[in-house]
N, CA and C atoms of all chains as a GROMACS GRO file, in nm:
protein
  573
    1UNK      N    1  11.238   9.764  16.179
    1UNK     CA    2  11.168   9.888  16.145
    1UNK      C    3  11.214  10.002  16.236
    2UNK      N    4  11.242  10.117  16.180
    2UNK     CA    5  11.284  10.229  16.264
    2UNK      C    6  11.162  10.284  16.337
    3UNK      N    7  11.189  10.342  16.451
    3UNK     CA    8  11.078  10.397  16.527
    3UNK      C    9  11.058  10.543  16.487
    4UNK      N   10  10.936  10.576  16.448
    4UNK     CA   11  10.910  10.714  16.409
    4UNK      C   12  10.820  10.782  16.512
    5UNK      N   13  10.792  10.714  16.621
    5UNK     CA   14  10.724  10.778  16.732
    5UNK      C   15  10.576  10.802  16.713
    6UNK      N   16  10.526  10.893  16.793
    6UNK     CA   17  10.383  10.916  16.803
    6UNK      C   18  10.348  11.060  16.769
    7UNK      N   19  10.253  11.078  16.681
    7UNK     CA   20  10.202  11.212  16.652
    7UNK      C   21  10.083  11.241  16.744
    8UNK      N   22  10.069  11.367  16.781
    8UNK     CA   23   9.954  11.410  16.861
    8UNK      C   24   9.883  11.524  16.788
    9UNK      N   25   9.775  11.571  16.848
    9UNK     CA   26   9.704  11.688  16.793
    9UNK      C   27   9.800  11.801  16.759
   10UNK      N   28   9.892  11.829  16.852
   10UNK     CA   29   9.984  11.943  16.834
   10UNK      C   30  10.067  11.925  16.707
   11UNK      N   31  10.113  11.802  16.682
   11UNK     CA   32  10.194  11.776  16.562
   11UNK      C   33  10.110  11.795  16.436
   12UNK      N   34   9.986  11.746  16.440
   12UNK     CA   35   9.899  11.759  16.323
   12UNK      C   36   9.865  11.907  16.298
   13UNK      N   37   9.843  11.981  16.407
   13UNK     CA   38   9.813  12.124  16.393
   13UNK      C   39   9.934  12.197  16.333
   14UNK      N   40  10.052  12.157  16.376
   14UNK     CA   41  10.176  12.214  16.324
   14UNK      C   42  10.185  12.194  16.171
   15UNK      N   43  10.147  12.074  16.127
   15UNK     CA   44  10.149  12.045  15.983
   15UNK      C   45  10.046  12.128  15.908
   16UNK      N   46   9.927  12.144  15.966
   16UNK     CA   47   9.823  12.226  15.903
   16UNK      C   48   9.873  12.371  15.894
   17UNK      N   49   9.935  12.417  16.001
   17UNK     CA   50   9.991  12.552  16.005
   17UNK      C   51  10.097  12.570  15.895
   18UNK      N   52  10.187  12.476  15.884
   18UNK     CA   53  10.300  12.485  15.792
   18UNK      C   54  10.256  12.472  15.647
   19UNK      N   55  10.165  12.376  15.622
   19UNK     CA   56  10.129  12.350  15.482
   19UNK      C   57  10.016  12.436  15.429
   20UNK      N   58   9.924  12.478  15.518
   20UNK     CA   59   9.808  12.551  15.468
   20UNK      C   60   9.804  12.696  15.515
   21UNK      N   61   9.890  12.731  15.610
   21UNK     CA   62   9.901  12.871  15.648
   21UNK      C   63   9.804  12.922  15.752
   22UNK      N   64   9.722  12.833  15.810
   22UNK     CA   65   9.637  12.877  15.920
   22UNK      C   66   9.727  12.897  16.043
   23UNK      N   67   9.686  12.985  16.133
   23UNK     CA   68   9.765  13.003  16.256
   23UNK      C   69   9.761  12.874  16.336
   24UNK      N   70   9.853  12.861  16.430
   24UNK     CA   71   9.856  12.739  16.511
   24UNK      C   72   9.727  12.716  16.586
   25UNK      N   73   9.674  12.825  16.646
   25UNK     CA   74   9.554  12.805  16.728
   25UNK      C   75   9.433  12.776  16.638
   26UNK      N   76   9.431  12.840  16.522
   26UNK     CA   77   9.323  12.812  16.426
   26UNK      C   78   9.331  12.667  16.378
   27UNK      N   79   9.454  12.622  16.353
   27UNK     CA   80   9.474  12.484  16.308
   27UNK      C   81   9.427  12.385  16.413
   28UNK      N   82   9.463  12.413  16.539
   28UNK     CA   83   9.423  12.326  16.649
   28UNK      C   84   9.270  12.323  16.662
   29UNK      N   85   9.209  12.442  16.650
   29UNK     CA   86   9.063  12.451  16.659
   29UNK      C   87   8.995  12.370  16.549
   30UNK      N   88   9.051  12.378  16.429
   30UNK     CA   89   8.991  12.304  16.316
   30UNK      C   90   9.002  12.153  16.337
   31UNK      N   91   9.117  12.108  16.384
   31UNK     CA   92   9.134  11.964  16.410
   31UNK      C   93   9.037  11.918  16.519
   32UNK      N   94   9.026  12.002  16.622
   32UNK     CA   95   8.934  11.970  16.731
   32UNK      C   96   8.791  11.961  16.679
   33UNK      N   97   8.756  12.052  16.588
   33UNK     CA   98   8.620  12.053  16.531
   33UNK      C   99   8.596  11.926  16.449
   34UNK      N  100   8.696  11.882  16.376
   34UNK     CA  101   8.681  11.757  16.298
   34UNK      C  102   8.649  11.642  16.394
   35UNK      N  103   8.728  11.631  16.501
   35UNK     CA  104   8.708  11.521  16.596
   35UNK      C  105   8.574  11.533  16.666
   36UNK      N  106   8.536  11.656  16.701
   36UNK     CA  107   8.409  11.676  16.771
   36UNK      C  108   8.290  11.634  16.685
   37UNK      N  109   8.293  11.673  16.557
   37UNK     CA  110   8.183  11.635  16.468
   37UNK      C  111   8.176  11.484  16.450
   38UNK      N  112   8.291  11.420  16.443
   38UNK     CA  113   8.292  11.274  16.431
   38UNK      C  114   8.236  11.210  16.559
   39UNK      N  115   8.280  11.260  16.674
   39UNK     CA  116   8.230  11.208  16.803
   39UNK      C  117   8.079  11.225  16.814
   40UNK      N  118   8.032  11.340  16.772
   40UNK     CA  119   7.889  11.371  16.780
   40UNK      C  120   7.807  11.270  16.699
   41UNK      N  121   7.854  11.242  16.578
   41UNK     CA  122   7.784  11.146  16.492
   41UNK      C  123   7.787  11.007  16.556
   42UNK      N  124   7.902  10.967  16.608
   42UNK     CA  125   7.915  10.834  16.670
   42UNK      C  126   7.825  10.823  16.793
   43UNK      N  127   7.819  10.933  16.868
   43UNK     CA  128   7.736  10.934  16.987
   43UNK      C  129   7.588  10.914  16.952
   44UNK      N  130   7.549  10.968  16.835
   44UNK     CA  131   7.410  10.951  16.790
   44UNK      C  132   7.385  10.812  16.733
   45UNK      N  133   7.493  10.733  16.724
   45UNK     CA  134   7.478  10.598  16.672
   45UNK      C  135   7.506  10.584  16.524
   46UNK      N  136   7.560  10.692  16.464
   46UNK     CA  137   7.593  10.689  16.322
   46UNK      C  138   7.735  10.640  16.301
   47UNK      N  139   7.757  10.555  16.202
   47UNK     CA  140   7.893  10.521  16.162
   47UNK      C  141   7.952  10.640  16.089
   48UNK      N  142   8.083  10.650  16.086
   48UNK     CA  143   8.150  10.758  16.014
   48UNK      C  144   8.238  10.699  15.906
   49UNK      N  145   8.212  10.739  15.782
   49UNK     CA  146   8.286  10.683  15.670
   49UNK      C  147   8.363  10.791  15.595
   50UNK      N  148   8.495  10.777  15.594
   50UNK     CA  149   8.580  10.873  15.524
   50UNK      C  150   8.643  10.800  15.405
   51UNK      N  151   8.596  10.831  15.285
   51UNK     CA  152   8.642  10.757  15.168
   51UNK      C  153   8.794  10.773  15.153
   52UNK      N  154   8.859  10.666  15.117
   52UNK     CA  155   9.004  10.668  15.100
   52UNK      C  156   9.081  10.643  15.228
   53UNK      N  157   9.011  10.657  15.342
   53UNK     CA  158   9.077  10.639  15.472
   53UNK      C  159   9.021  10.516  15.543
   54UNK      N  160   8.893  10.521  15.576
   54UNK     CA  161   8.832  10.406  15.641
   54UNK      C  162   8.700  10.442  15.707
   55UNK      N  163   8.640  10.344  15.773
   55UNK     CA  164   8.511  10.364  15.839
   55UNK      C  165   8.522  10.335  15.988
   56UNK      N  166   8.457  10.420  16.066
   56UNK     CA  167   8.443  10.396  16.209
   56UNK      C  168   8.306  10.332  16.227
   57UNK      N  169   8.306  10.208  16.271
   57UNK     CA  170   8.183  10.129  16.274
   57UNK      C  171   8.147  10.093  16.418
   58UNK      N  172   8.022  10.122  16.455
   58UNK     CA  173   7.974  10.090  16.590
   58UNK      C  174   7.920   9.947  16.593
   59UNK      N  175   7.946   9.878  16.702
   59UNK     CA  176   7.892   9.742  16.719
   59UNK      C  177   7.832   9.732  16.858
   60UNK      N  178   7.712   9.672  16.863
   60UNK     CA  179   7.647   9.651  16.992
   60UNK      C  180   7.677   9.510  17.041
   61UNK      N  181   7.740   9.502  17.157
   61UNK     CA  182   7.779   9.372  17.214
   61UNK      C  183   7.677   9.329  17.318
   62UNK      N  184   7.640   9.202  17.312
   62UNK     CA  185   7.548   9.148  17.413
   62UNK      C  186   7.623   9.121  17.542
   63UNK      N  187   7.548   9.101  17.649
   63UNK     CA  188   7.614   9.064  17.775
   63UNK      C  189   7.680   8.927  17.758
   64UNK      N  190   7.798   8.910  17.817
   64UNK     CA  191   7.864   8.780  17.811
   64UNK      C  192   7.942   8.758  17.940
   65UNK      N  193   7.985   8.635  17.959
   65UNK     CA  194   8.059   8.604  18.081
   65UNK      C  195   8.208   8.624  18.056
   66UNK      N  196   8.269   8.704  18.140
   66UNK     CA  197   8.413   8.723  18.131
   66UNK      C  198   8.480   8.664  18.253
   67UNK      N  199   8.610   8.680  18.259
   67UNK     CA  200   8.683   8.622  18.370
   67UNK      C  201   8.791   8.721  18.411
   68UNK      N  202   8.803   8.744  18.539
   68UNK     CA  203   8.913   8.825  18.588
   68UNK      C  204   9.042   8.746  18.565
   69UNK      N  205   9.130   8.796  18.479
   69UNK     CA  206   9.247   8.716  18.441
   69UNK      C  207   9.340   8.690  18.560
   70UNK      N  208   9.333   8.775  18.660
   70UNK     CA  209   9.422   8.759  18.775
   70UNK      C  210   9.368   8.653  18.872
   71UNK      N  211   9.237   8.659  18.899
   71UNK     CA  212   9.179   8.570  19.001
   71UNK      C  213   9.106   8.451  18.941
   72UNK      N  214   9.074   8.459  18.812
   72UNK     CA  215   9.000   8.349  18.750
   72UNK      C  216   8.851   8.350  18.782
   73UNK      N  217   8.806   8.452  18.854
   73UNK     CA  218   8.665   8.459  18.892
   73UNK      C  219   8.580   8.504  18.773
   74UNK      N  220   8.471   8.436  18.748
   74UNK     CA  221   8.382   8.474  18.638
   74UNK      C  222   8.300   8.596  18.676
   75UNK      N  223   8.294   8.693  18.584
   75UNK     CA  224   8.212   8.812  18.607
   75UNK      C  225   8.134   8.844  18.480
   76UNK      N  226   8.010   8.892  18.496
   76UNK     CA  227   7.934   8.927  18.376
   76UNK      C  228   7.991   9.054  18.313
   77UNK      N  229   8.006   9.056  18.180
   77UNK     CA  230   8.045   9.178  18.108
   77UNK      C  231   7.916   9.238  18.054
   78UNK      N  232   7.885   9.358  18.098
   78UNK     CA  233   7.757   9.421  18.064
   78UNK      C  234   7.748   9.449  17.914
   79UNK      N  235   7.627   9.452  17.858
   79UNK     CA  236   7.614   9.485  17.716
   79UNK      C  237   7.669   9.625  17.692
   80UNK      N  238   7.734   9.644  17.581
   80UNK     CA  239   7.792   9.775  17.554
   80UNK      C  240   7.806   9.799  17.405
   81UNK      N  241   7.826   9.926  17.373
   81UNK     CA  242   7.852   9.963  17.233
   81UNK      C  243   8.002   9.988  17.219
   82UNK      N  244   8.061   9.928  17.117
   82UNK     CA  245   8.204   9.948  17.095
   82UNK      C  246   8.229  10.006  16.956
   83UNK      N  247   8.344  10.071  16.943
   83UNK     CA  248   8.380  10.135  16.816
   83UNK      C  249   8.494  10.058  16.751
   84UNK      N  250   8.477  10.021  16.626
   84UNK     CA  251   8.586   9.956  16.553
   84UNK      C  252   8.622  10.042  16.432
   85UNK      N  253   8.744  10.025  16.384
   85UNK     CA  254   8.788  10.098  16.265
   85UNK      C  255   8.817   9.997  16.156
   86UNK      N  256   8.752  10.017  16.040
   86UNK     CA  257   8.782   9.934  15.923
   86UNK      C  258   8.855  10.021  15.823
   87UNK      N  259   8.984   9.994  15.808
   87UNK     CA  260   9.064  10.075  15.715
   87UNK      C  261   9.019  10.049  15.572
   88UNK      N  262   9.026  10.151  15.487
   88UNK     CA  263   8.994  10.133  15.346
   88UNK      C  264   9.102  10.046  15.282
   89UNK      N  265   9.068   9.987  15.166
   89UNK     CA  266   9.168   9.903  15.096
   89UNK      C  267   9.290   9.986  15.062
   90UNK      N  268   9.268  10.113  15.031
   90UNK     CA  269   9.377  10.204  14.997
   90UNK      C  270   9.476  10.217  15.113
   91UNK      N  271   9.423  10.238  15.232
   91UNK     CA  272   9.507  10.254  15.351
   91UNK      C  273   9.576  10.122  15.385
   92UNK      N  274   9.502  10.012  15.375
   92UNK     CA  275   9.562   9.879  15.402
   92UNK      C  276   9.680   9.855  15.308
   93UNK      N  277   9.660   9.886  15.180
   93UNK     CA  278   9.766   9.862  15.082
   93UNK      C  279   9.888   9.948  15.113
   94UNK      N  280   9.863  10.074  15.148
   94UNK     CA  281   9.975  10.165  15.177
   94UNK      C  282  10.058  10.114  15.293
   95UNK      N  283   9.989  10.063  15.396
   95UNK     CA  284  10.058  10.018  15.517
   95UNK      C  285  10.126   9.883  15.495
   96UNK      N  286  10.058   9.795  15.423
   96UNK     CA  287  10.116   9.661  15.399
   96UNK      C  288  10.244   9.671  15.316
   97UNK      N  289  10.246   9.766  15.223
   97UNK     CA  290  10.362   9.779  15.133
   97UNK      C  291  10.480   9.848  15.196
   98UNK      N  292  10.454   9.926  15.301
   98UNK     CA  293  10.562  10.010  15.355
   98UNK      C  294  10.664   9.927  15.432
   99UNK      N  295   7.760  10.921  15.899
   99UNK     CA  296   7.820  11.045  15.849
   99UNK      C  297   7.928  11.010  15.747
  100UNK      N  298   7.925  11.077  15.635
  100UNK     CA  299   8.032  11.058  15.536
  100UNK      C  300   8.111  11.188  15.523
  101UNK      N  301   8.221  11.180  15.449
  101UNK     CA  302   8.314  11.291  15.440
  101UNK      C  303   8.245  11.424  15.404
  102UNK      N  304   8.153  11.418  15.306
  102UNK     CA  305   8.088  11.542  15.261
  102UNK      C  306   8.002  11.603  15.372
  103UNK      N  307   7.944  11.517  15.457
  103UNK     CA  308   7.863  11.570  15.568
  103UNK      C  309   7.953  11.634  15.673
  104UNK      N  310   8.070  11.575  15.693
  104UNK     CA  311   8.167  11.634  15.784
  104UNK      C  312   8.211  11.772  15.733
  105UNK      N  313   8.238  11.781  15.604
  105UNK     CA  314   8.277  11.908  15.543
  105UNK      C  315   8.169  12.014  15.563
  106UNK      N  316   8.044  11.971  15.546
  106UNK     CA  317   7.932  12.064  15.560
  106UNK      C  318   7.921  12.118  15.702
  107UNK      N  319   7.934  12.027  15.800
  107UNK     CA  320   7.928  12.070  15.941
  107UNK      C  321   8.040  12.168  15.973
  108UNK      N  322   8.159  12.138  15.924
  108UNK     CA  323   8.273  12.227  15.950
  108UNK      C  324   8.251  12.362  15.884
  109UNK      N  325   8.187  12.361  15.767
  109UNK     CA  326   8.158  12.484  15.696
  109UNK      C  327   8.061  12.571  15.775
  110UNK      N  328   7.961  12.506  15.834
  110UNK     CA  329   7.863  12.580  15.914
  110UNK      C  330   7.928  12.644  16.036
  111UNK      N  331   8.025  12.574  16.093
  111UNK     CA  332   8.093  12.625  16.213
  111UNK      C  333   8.201  12.726  16.183
  112UNK      N  334   8.241  12.736  16.056
  112UNK     CA  335   8.349  12.828  16.018
  112UNK      C  336   8.313  12.906  15.892
  113UNK      N  337   8.208  12.992  15.904
  113UNK     CA  338   8.156  13.060  15.784
  113UNK      C  339   8.260  13.153  15.717
  114UNK      N  340   8.366  13.188  15.792
  114UNK     CA  341   8.469  13.276  15.735
  114UNK      C  342   8.561  13.202  15.638
  115UNK      N  343   8.555  13.070  15.639
  115UNK     CA  344   8.644  12.992  15.553
  115UNK      C  345   8.575  12.950  15.424
  116UNK      N  346   8.654  12.942  15.316
  116UNK     CA  347   8.600  12.891  15.190
  116UNK      C  348   8.592  12.739  15.199
  117UNK      N  349   8.500  12.680  15.124
  117UNK     CA  350   8.483  12.534  15.133
  117UNK      C  351   8.609  12.460  15.091
  118UNK      N  352   8.684  12.519  14.997
  118UNK     CA  353   8.809  12.452  14.955
  118UNK      C  354   8.910  12.448  15.069
  119UNK      N  355   8.909  12.554  15.152
  119UNK     CA  356   9.003  12.557  15.264
  119UNK      C  357   8.970  12.448  15.364
  120UNK      N  358   8.842  12.432  15.391
  120UNK     CA  359   8.798  12.329  15.485
  120UNK      C  360   8.833  12.191  15.431
  121UNK      N  361   8.812  12.173  15.302
  121UNK     CA  362   8.843  12.046  15.239
  121UNK      C  363   8.993  12.014  15.251
  122UNK      N  364   9.074  12.116  15.234
  122UNK     CA  365   9.220  12.096  15.245
  122UNK      C  366   9.260  12.051  15.385
  123UNK      N  367   9.197  12.112  15.485
  123UNK     CA  368   9.231  12.076  15.624
  123UNK      C  369   9.191  11.932  15.652
  124UNK      N  370   9.068  11.896  15.610
  124UNK     CA  371   9.019  11.760  15.635
  124UNK      C  372   9.106  11.657  15.562
  125UNK      N  373   9.137  11.686  15.437
  125UNK     CA  374   9.220  11.592  15.361
  125UNK      C  375   9.359  11.577  15.423
  126UNK      N  376   9.416  11.689  15.465
  126UNK     CA  377   9.550  11.685  15.525
  126UNK      C  378   9.547  11.607  15.656
  127UNK      N  379   9.442  11.627  15.733
  127UNK     CA  380   9.429  11.555  15.861
  127UNK      C  381   9.436  11.404  15.840
  128UNK      N  382   9.352  11.352  15.751
  128UNK     CA  383   9.351  11.207  15.729
  128UNK      C  384   9.477  11.160  15.657
  129UNK      N  385   9.528  11.244  15.568
  129UNK     CA  386   9.651  11.208  15.496
  129UNK      C  387   9.770  11.197  15.591
  130UNK      N  388   9.778  11.287  15.687
  130UNK     CA  389   9.889  11.283  15.782
  130UNK      C  390   9.883  11.159  15.871
  131UNK      N  391   9.761  11.120  15.910
  131UNK     CA  392   9.747  10.998  15.989
  131UNK      C  393   9.792  10.878  15.904
  132UNK      N  394   9.744  10.873  15.780
  132UNK     CA  395   9.780  10.762  15.690
  132UNK      C  396   9.931  10.756  15.669
  133UNK      N  397   9.991  10.873  15.648
  133UNK     CA  398  10.135  10.878  15.621
  133UNK      C  399  10.215  10.830  15.743
  134UNK      N  400  10.174  10.876  15.860
  134UNK     CA  401  10.243  10.836  15.982
  134UNK      C  402  10.235  10.684  16.001
  135UNK      N  403  10.118  10.626  15.974
  135UNK     CA  404  10.102  10.481  15.988
  135UNK      C  405  10.187  10.409  15.884
  136UNK      N  406  10.190  10.461  15.762
  136UNK     CA  407  10.270  10.399  15.656
  136UNK      C  408  10.418  10.404  15.690
  137UNK      N  409  10.458  10.502  15.769
  137UNK     CA  410  10.599  10.513  15.809
  137UNK      C  411  10.629  10.432  15.935
  138UNK      N  412  10.527  10.365  15.988
  138UNK     CA  413  10.550  10.278  16.103
  138UNK      C  414  10.523  10.344  16.237
  139UNK      N  415  10.469  10.466  16.235
  139UNK     CA  416  10.445  10.538  16.360
  139UNK      C  417  10.301  10.524  16.410
  140UNK      N  418  10.272  10.601  16.515
  140UNK     CA  419  10.139  10.600  16.575
  140UNK      C  420  10.083  10.742  16.575
  141UNK      N  421   9.953  10.754  16.589
  141UNK     CA  422   9.889  10.884  16.607
  141UNK      C  423   9.795  10.873  16.726
  142UNK      N  424   9.822  10.954  16.828
  142UNK     CA  425   9.742  10.947  16.949
  142UNK      C  426   9.656  11.071  16.962
  143UNK      N  427   9.524  11.051  16.955
  143UNK     CA  428   9.431  11.164  16.967
  143UNK      C  429   9.352  11.144  17.095
  144UNK      N  430   9.401  11.204  17.204
  144UNK     CA  431   9.340  11.190  17.336
  144UNK      C  432   9.189  11.207  17.332
  145UNK      N  433   9.118  11.116  17.396
  145UNK     CA  434   8.973  11.127  17.401
  145UNK      C  435   8.907  11.058  17.284
  146UNK      N  436   8.974  11.058  17.170
  146UNK     CA  437   8.918  10.994  17.051
  146UNK      C  438   8.971  10.851  17.038
  147UNK      N  439   9.101  10.839  17.024
  147UNK     CA  440   9.160  10.706  17.013
  147UNK      C  441   9.300  10.713  16.956
  148UNK      N  442   9.361  10.597  16.941
  148UNK     CA  443   9.499  10.589  16.892
  148UNK      C  444   9.506  10.499  16.769
  149UNK      N  445   9.570  10.552  16.664
  149UNK     CA  446   9.594  10.473  16.544
  149UNK      C  447   9.736  10.418  16.550
  150UNK      N  448   9.749  10.290  16.518
  150UNK     CA  449   9.882  10.230  16.514
  150UNK      C  450   9.878  10.118  16.410
  151UNK      N  451   9.986  10.044  16.399
  151UNK     CA  452   9.988   9.930  16.308
  151UNK      C  453  10.034   9.806  16.384
  152UNK      N  454   9.995   9.691  16.335
  152UNK     CA  455  10.036   9.564  16.396
  152UNK      C  456  10.090   9.472  16.290
  153UNK      N  457  10.183   9.388  16.333
  153UNK     CA  458  10.242   9.290  16.241
  153UNK      C  459  10.153   9.167  16.234
  154UNK      N  460  10.135   9.117  16.113
  154UNK     CA  461  10.066   8.988  16.096
  154UNK      C  462  10.168   8.892  16.038
  155UNK      N  463  10.182   8.774  16.099
  155UNK     CA  464  10.276   8.676  16.048
  155UNK      C  465  10.226   8.614  15.919
  156UNK      N  466  10.319   8.560  15.842
  156UNK     CA  467  10.281   8.486  15.721
  156UNK      C  468  10.198   8.365  15.765
  157UNK      N  469  10.101   8.329  15.684
  157UNK     CA  470  10.018   8.214  15.720
  157UNK      C  471   9.970   8.145  15.594
  158UNK      N  472   9.917   8.025  15.614
  158UNK     CA  473   9.856   7.955  15.502
  158UNK      C  474   9.710   7.994  15.499
  159UNK      N  475   9.669   8.051  15.389
  159UNK     CA  476   9.529   8.087  15.376
  159UNK      C  477   9.462   7.995  15.276
  160UNK      N  478   9.335   8.023  15.251
  160UNK     CA  479   9.262   7.940  15.157
  160UNK      C  480   9.175   8.030  15.070
  161UNK      N  481   9.178   8.005  14.943
  161UNK     CA  482   9.087   8.076  14.854
  161UNK      C  483   8.947   8.024  14.881
  162UNK      N  484   8.859   8.111  14.934
  162UNK     CA  485   8.728   8.062  14.976
  162UNK      C  486   8.645   8.008  14.860
  163UNK      N  487   8.677   8.051  14.739
  163UNK     CA  488   8.597   8.006  14.625
  163UNK      C  489   8.641   7.867  14.578
  164UNK      N  490   8.773   7.849  14.569
  164UNK     CA  491   8.824   7.723  14.513
  164UNK      C  492   8.869   7.625  14.621
  165UNK      N  493   8.891   7.674  14.743
  165UNK     CA  494   8.940   7.587  14.850
  165UNK      C  495   9.089   7.562  14.841
  166UNK      N  496   9.151   7.624  14.742
  166UNK     CA  497   9.294   7.610  14.719
  166UNK      C  498   9.375   7.674  14.832
  167UNK      N  499   9.484   7.611  14.873
  167UNK     CA  500   9.570   7.668  14.976
  167UNK      C  501   9.664   7.770  14.914
  168UNK      N  502   9.676   7.888  14.979
  168UNK     CA  503   9.767   7.990  14.929
  168UNK      C  504   9.852   8.044  15.043
  169UNK      N  505   9.975   8.083  15.011
  169UNK     CA  506  10.062   8.145  15.110
  169UNK      C  507  10.023   8.291  15.125
  170UNK      N  508   9.997   8.335  15.247
  170UNK     CA  509   9.972   8.477  15.271
  170UNK      C  510  10.098   8.532  15.338
  171UNK      N  511  10.158   8.633  15.275
  171UNK     CA  512  10.283   8.690  15.326
  171UNK      C  513  10.261   8.763  15.459
  172UNK      N  514  10.368   8.777  15.535
  172UNK     CA  515  10.364   8.862  15.654
  172UNK      C  516  10.335   9.004  15.610
  173UNK      N  517  10.259   9.077  15.689
  173UNK     CA  518  10.230   9.215  15.651
  173UNK      C  519  10.197   9.299  15.774
  174UNK      N  520  10.192   9.428  15.752
  174UNK     CA  521  10.152   9.519  15.859
  174UNK      C  522  10.010   9.566  15.831
  175UNK      N  523   9.929   9.575  15.937
  175UNK     CA  524   9.790   9.617  15.919
  175UNK      C  525   9.758   9.734  16.013
  176UNK      N  526   9.667   9.822  15.969
  176UNK     CA  527   9.628   9.934  16.054
  176UNK      C  528   9.546   9.886  16.174
  177UNK      N  529   9.557   9.960  16.284
  177UNK     CA  530   9.485   9.923  16.405
  177UNK      C  531   9.439  10.051  16.475
  178UNK      N  532   9.317  10.048  16.530
  178UNK     CA  533   9.264  10.165  16.602
  178UNK      C  534   9.211  10.121  16.736
  179UNK      N  535   9.253  10.191  16.842
  179UNK     CA  536   9.200  10.162  16.974
  179UNK      C  537   9.128  10.287  17.026
  180UNK      N  538   8.996  10.277  17.047
  180UNK     CA  539   8.921  10.393  17.096
  180UNK      C  540   8.972  10.437  17.233
  181UNK      N  541   8.970  10.566  17.257
  181UNK     CA  542   9.014  10.620  17.386
  181UNK      C  543   8.908  10.601  17.494
  182UNK      N  544   8.950  10.622  17.617
  182UNK     CA  545   8.860  10.605  17.732
  182UNK      C  546   8.735  10.691  17.720
  183UNK      N  547   8.757  10.818  17.686
  183UNK     CA  548   8.644  10.911  17.677
  183UNK      C  549   8.547  10.868  17.568
  184UNK      N  550   8.602  10.818  17.458
  184UNK     CA  551   8.518  10.771  17.348
  184UNK      C  552   8.432  10.654  17.394
  185UNK      N  553   8.496  10.559  17.464
  185UNK     CA  554   8.420  10.443  17.512
  185UNK      C  555   8.308  10.486  17.605
  186UNK      N  556   8.337  10.587  17.687
  186UNK     CA  557   8.235  10.635  17.779
  186UNK      C  558   8.122  10.705  17.703
  187UNK      N  559   8.163  10.788  17.608
  187UNK     CA  560   8.066  10.863  17.526
  187UNK      C  561   7.964  10.770  17.459
  188UNK      N  562   8.011  10.654  17.414
  188UNK     CA  563   7.924  10.562  17.340
  188UNK      C  564   7.829  10.485  17.432
  189UNK      N  565   7.857  10.490  17.562
  189UNK     CA  566   7.776  10.410  17.656
  189UNK      C  567   7.717  10.497  17.766
  190UNK      N  568   7.683  10.622  17.731
  190UNK     CA  569   7.642  10.716  17.834
  190UNK      C  570   7.509  10.686  17.900
  191UNK      N  571   7.410  10.648  17.823
  191UNK     CA  572   7.278  10.627  17.884
  191UNK      C  573   7.263  10.484  17.925
   0.00000   0.00000   0.00000
């Protein structure tokens, strides 16, 4: 597989600028606003579902015993909330076929 | 939160924009991430997380209904790793 590298906010803003005609700074602000609204919902404990793309799903993990892989010492892993991404079937199919 | 609620929030924050314009930006945002992943690349959104893909080897699977053994081909699957700030945000209190 050829390497196509990594896109960042700046690259996505560049695409918004080029394809939709918003200025670069406006494009960056809009992308930032999208991420901020998603973060805000997740912070409140809401899952975020974008049809055709996928769902960001929160999971509450109970405390469990972990191990320091270097020393082998057992340490408790505190209960925490984690974020998982479940890609839509559409996205899975697109990626599997490519 | 679903897509339409996201559009509504963005609309409230950008009253100078038409709703179609906001919709175009949101659609392009997710489409560009999907396209980059389909091309084998990654998308790194600092603070939020990183989208990438991982290889899954071919394996023998089983049809859960019939118990029949089936060959599952090797494939690429989407993967998301939340960023540090995101992990902190979710565990603030």
